C-alpha angles and dihedrals in degrees: 000000000000089000091058093046092051091046090052092049092048093050090050092052091056092052132219138240113264107229128224089243092053091053094053098035100045111012112032091136088064091071109112102173140013120190121191112211136160132348138256137196135194114182107302093349122088140156147127138303120238126198111207124198115191134177109220134153090009097303144075121268132191129217133169126200138170119223133193132203116247132191092024093304097318092120142001128235131194113246093187138339131204132202111209098229095196089065104025103069104125090229099043096100092211123168118198127203142166094028115184130179123207127182108241099192131249097050096315134118133192123214117196127187150120127267132193122206109221093204096064103007091238117151124209138175118232143190121205118194116195122193118198093194094060097027090227140109139210124211127204117193136188094036115175118262117254116225 
């Protein structure tokens, strides 16, 4: 029994990635900002991207989803949602600022911003590129500052 307790504590110390589903199912009040930016289409379905910044477990987290209109605009539904794992570990101590969202054409969106790592106080600029066709993202970190 002690072994399982110690294993559970060790796993908690390492942290875990907070999923998109966890945000919406258990912590929707943690959402601090939603930016709508760009559009996507897959066959007959189409809609908009949303960049979601939440403050959860004492830090900022970043999510991106794409939503579509249903029932001729009567309601919106999520097509797909992503948790940005590099920021959304519940022990990462990341602070995000200066988030900007830019349509990148052909069902893609770019998110630019600055992050600060609370463990070592290092700041870095980042670019996140989300592709609705593949359902994946790429993240570039440590981008040079523009003057």
